[in-house]
N, C-alpha and C positions, 0 to 999 in steps of 0.2 A: 794483208801482206805483213810478214814478220819484219821487225826492225831490230837492229843490233842494240839500240838504246835500251831495250827491255833487259839486257843482261849487264848493263853498266853499273847500276847502283847497288852493288853487294854491300859494301860498308860493314863487313862483319869482322871487326877486330883486325889484327895484324898478321893473319895467317900468311906464312912465307910464300905459299904458292897460289894464293887467291887471285892475285893480279894475272898470273899466267892462265889460271883456270877460266877466268871470266873474260879475259881480254883476247888473247891470241887464239883461243879455241871457241870463240862465240859461234862461228859458222857451223861447227860440228854440233853444238847444242841445238842450234836452230834446225840443223839437218835432221836430228832425231824427231823434233816436233813436226817438221814438214813431211817426213816419211811416214810417220804414224798417221797423220791426217790423210795422206794419200792411200794408205793401205787399209785403214779402218774408218769407214764412212757411215753416215746415218742411213745409207741405203742398205747396209748390212744389219745394223741395229740402231734404233733411234737414240740410244744413250751414248753412242760414239760421238760425243759432242765436244770436239777439241778446238777451241778458239785460241787466238793469239794471247788472250788473257791468261792462259794456262802457263805461259812463259813467266809472267810476273809472279804467279803463284809459286812456280818452281823456285824462283829466286828468293821470294819472301819466306818460303818454307824453310830455307837453310838457316834462318835466324834462330830456329829452335834447337839446333844441334851445336855441340861443342866441337868446333872445327879444329881446335888445337889439342884435342884430347887423345890423339893417336900416338903411335910409337914414334919416338924421335928419329928412328932410323928410316921410317917410311911414312913421312907426314903426308905426302901427296896421295898415297894409296888410301889413307884414312879419309881425306877430303873427297876423293873420287867415289869411295864407297857411299858416302853420305849423299852425294849428288845423284848417284845411280839409285839409291834407295828411295829418295824423294821422287825421282822420275817414275819408278815402279808404282808408287802409291798414286800418283796423279794419272798415269796412263794405264799401267798393267792391271790395276784392280778392277777396271771397267770391262776388261776383255773377256769374251765368251769362248769357251772351248779350248781343248788342249792344243789343237793345231794352230789356232790364232795366238795362243800364249807363246808357243814355240817361235812363231814368226816375230813377235815383239821382242823376245829375248835375242833373237838373231840380229835384229836391228841395233839393239844396245851393244851387243858383243862386237859387231862390225865397227862401231864407232870407237869404243874404248880400247879394243885390242888394236885396231888399225891406227888410231891417232896417238894413243898413249902407251901401247905395248903392254897393256895391263890385262890380266885375266881376273879382274876384280869380281866378275859375276860368279866365278867358280868358288870364290872364297866367302860368299855371302849366305850360303845355305843355312847357317846357324846363327845369323845376325838378326836381332829384333831390337829396333829402336823404339823405346817406350818411355813413358813418363817415370816409371819406377826405376829406370836405369840411369836417370840424370844424376849429375854430380851432387846436386843438392836435394835429391829425392823429391822432385816436384810432384810425384804421384801420390803423395799423402793426401788424406781427405782434407778438403778445404773448409774453412769456417763459413757458415751461412752468411751471405751477403758479400763475400770476398770475390772481386772480379777476377777473371782470368787475365793473364798477361796479354798484351796486344797481339803478339804473334803466336800465342798459345803457350802452354807449359813446355819447358825444355824437355828434349828427348835425349836419352842416353842408351848405349848399347848393352844388351844382355844376350847371353847365349841361352839355348833352350833349357839347360839344367837350372840356371838362375831364374829364368822366367817362370818355370814350373814352381819353384819355391815361392815366388811372389804370389802366384795364383793360388797355391794351396793355402797360404795365409789369408788371402782374400776370401776363399771359400769358408774358412773357419769363422771369420768375422760375419760373413753373410749368413751362415747357419745360426749364429747367435742372435742376430737381429731379425731374421726373417724365417727362412726354412733351409734345410739341407739341400744342396745341389749335387747331383751325381754327374760329374764331367770327367770324361777320359781325356787326358792331356796329351793327345798326339799332335802331329805336325800342323794339320789344318786348324785345329783349335788355337794353337799358339799364334798362328798367322792371323786368324780372325780377331783374337784378343788384342794383338798389337795394333791392328789397323783400326779397330773401333776405338781403342784408347787414344790413338793419334787424333782422330776427328773430334771426339767428345771432349777433349782437353783444349780445344781451340774455341775462341769466342763465337758462339752461335753455330758451331760446327754441327751439321746435320747429315744424315745418312739415308740413302736408299739401298736397302739390303735386298737385292734381287736374286732369284734362283729358285731352287726347289725346296720344299719343306723337308724337315728332318735333319737339318745341319746345325741346329742349336742357336739360331739367330737371336731368339728372345732370351734364352738363358744367358748367353754371352753378354748381350747388351745389359741385362739386369745386373750381372756381376760387375762389369766395368763401371756402370753408373754408381753402384754401391761403393766400389773401391775409391771413387772420386768424391764421395759424399754428396752426390747429386740426388735430387728428388725424382724418382721415377713414377710417372703417371701413365696409366693406360685405361681408357674408358671401359666400364663394366657394361657390356651389352646384354640387355634382357628384353623380354617381350614389352613392346611399347616404347622402346628407346628410339626417339625420333629427333628431329632438328632442334627442338627446345632443349632436350637433355644434352645434346652434343654442344650447343652453344653455352650452356651452363658449365659444362666440363672445361671448355676453352676459357671461359672467364676465370675459372679457378686456377688454371695453369698460367694464364697471363698475369694474374695477381701475384702468384709466386715469383715469376720471372721479372715482371715489370715494376711491381711495388716493393716486394720484399727482397728483390735482387738475388734470389737464390738460383743456383744452377739447376735447371729442370730438364729432364729428358721426357719428351712426350712420345710414347711408343704406340704405333698404330699398325695394325695388321689388316690384310685384305678383308677378312670377315667383319671388321668393325665399320667399314664404309657401307652401311646399310642404306644410305641415301646419297645420290650423286652429288648433292651440295656439300657433303662432308669433305670430299677431296678438293673441291673448288675452294673451300675456305682454307684448307691447309696450303693450297697453292698460293693464295693471297698472303697468308701468314708468312710463308717462306720468302715471298717477294718483297714485302714491305713492313713486316712486323705488326700488321694489323689486319682485321677482318672488317671491311666496311659494313656498317649497320649493326655490328655486334652489340654495341652499347647505345642506350637512349641518352639524350642530353641530361636527363635527371640522374642517370647512373654515373655519368662521367665526372661531374663536379666533385662529389665526395670521394670518388675513386682517386682522382688526381691530386687532391688536396695535400696528402703527405709528401708529394714529390716536389712541391714548389720550392721549399728551402734547399732540398738536395740538388735540384737543378741549378740553383743559384750558386751553391757551394762548388759544384763541378764546373762552373763557368759556362753553363749551357744557356744560350740566349735564344728565345723563340717560344712558341707555344709549348706548354707543359706536356701536352699530348704527344708532341714530337719526341720529347725526352722519354716519355713512357714507351713509345715504340722503339726508340734506340736501345733502351735497356732490355726490351724483349729480344731484339735482334742479337744482343750480346749474350744473354743468359739462357735463352731457350734453345734446346737442341731437339730437333724433330727426327725421329728414327722411323722410317717406313719399311715394313717387312712385306714384300710383295712376291707372289708366286709367278715366275716368268712363264709358267705353263697355262696360267689363267688366260682365257680368251680375251679378257678386257685389259690385260697388262699393257699392251702397246697403245691401245686407244687411250687409256687413262694417263699414260706418260706423255703422249703427244698432245693431249687436251690440256695438260697442266704442266707447262714448260719449266716451271720452277723446280719440279722434281729432278730435272737434269741439271739446270743451271745453278741451283742453290744447294743441292745435296751432293755429297761425295758418293758416287755410285760404287758399291762393292758387290761384284758378281760372285755369288757363293754357290759353287757347284756341289754335287754330292762328294762324299769322302772318296779318297783314292783307294785302290785295291789294297795297298799295304796297310793303310789306316783301318780299313774294314777288317782285315785279318787280325791286326793288333787289338782292335776293340773287342773282337769276338773272344780272343784269348783272355783279355783283362776281365770281361764280363763273366767268363767261366770261373776265373780265379775269385772274383768278388762273390759269386754265387756259392762257391765251395767254402769260402771264408765265413759267410753268413750262416 
């Protein structure tokens, strides 16, 4: 049962309309969550996992936005847009199919137009809240060992033209450090970039990128990770890659995140789960920041030795191993790329509940018809140019 107390503790500055937004309209906010839970259930899709905790996430997520940064003539519209945007990320990003997306949009529209007389959804088509748009440009590459802010890096608004400029610069730097990426910057790519940026810039933010292949999930994740200065690691699967090799790869990743305190993105795709135990270990890692039995006692003592002083300096009391797992949960970002058409997709998700509970699910359908036409034209132009 939802409780209104979930929406009381905004405490986000002195925004003029915050008290009205969070107080007198609490029932409407709860109404959105209640209606979504009723219309989109696990009977339809197993990842339609909307618990009362999502209300708390909705509130805490607002700490990342500049609620006083809008037009002085329409401050409430600015705040409403942020509230709607965060709701879209928490609810809408999980929804499957055009019909269901339209239904969700209708739910939001009915609340905000009915209660506030606002057509805010119609004005958001070209709005992208990203770290690169924050007032203090929080999207710049972080220094190794620098923790993320408790609520995540601040988010600020960019339009599509400005976001494209940011991405193009990111592509140039990526090409210098790694390899050239050919990305056509149409609407869905901008949307996916902004959504992945939002999650990977949050402490321990992890993703389940579900859908069909061919929409650039690995490429976009690689680019966003690089733009944030995170270490991207993906196992190199070859003949003879078994449990031992996977455990060694996990130890490497956990050392980077837990000992060196680096921001690490562990990218895993369907084909890399060559053994059923692989996904079980990832489920455990998502749940608790550890994989039981991964280390022997002989391995743990020298591994944890560098953390004793740091734990004390951070005011952490308790076993040093707990401090190690805490840092892993803060610094490790797991990104799972899974094909929803795979016969094992539903079974894998239901057998490993942390994939739904600990990951932000982003359902990535194929490109729209307009984007396909645009990409075809741009590819012809590139071909002629070359």
